C-alpha positions, 0 to 999 in steps of 0.5 A: 500500500502506498503511503499517500494512497487514499484510505480504503476501509475494509468491509467488516466481518460479521460473526453469526452465532445461533442463539442458544436454544436453552439459556443456562438457568442457573447462570441467569439466576446468579446474574439476577441475584447479583442484581438483587444484591446490588441495592441494599434495601432490595437485598434486605427485602429479599433476605427478609421475604425468603428467610435466608441468612447471608451465610445460607445464601452463600452456601446455597449458590449451587442449590436450584431451590435457592436460585429458584427463590431469587427468581420467584422473588423477582416474579412476585414484584413486577417492578423488580422483575422488569428492572432486572430483566432490563439490566440483564438484557433479557425478557421478563418472560425468560426470567419467569421461565427460568424460575419455573425450570428451577422449581 
């Protein structure tokens, strides 16, 4: 290429990925938990409503019933469900479906 030659942009390559047929519901629940715990008042409400202690929550991160409780908490409060879905870039329906799968 000659240094004084006009710049010719190259065409961008597009990588096509097929969407996952089934999202990893455990990973989604953990992301939702992170969102729940990102706000102190919401975190306290979650612990109060579920009856979990912080230690029980930490110990149960791999337990599907604990993960389902996170998504059930969101499902029972529409504003949190919608805001979490927006923050996680997923539909509220996907969060509900994940909760049902984990239950």
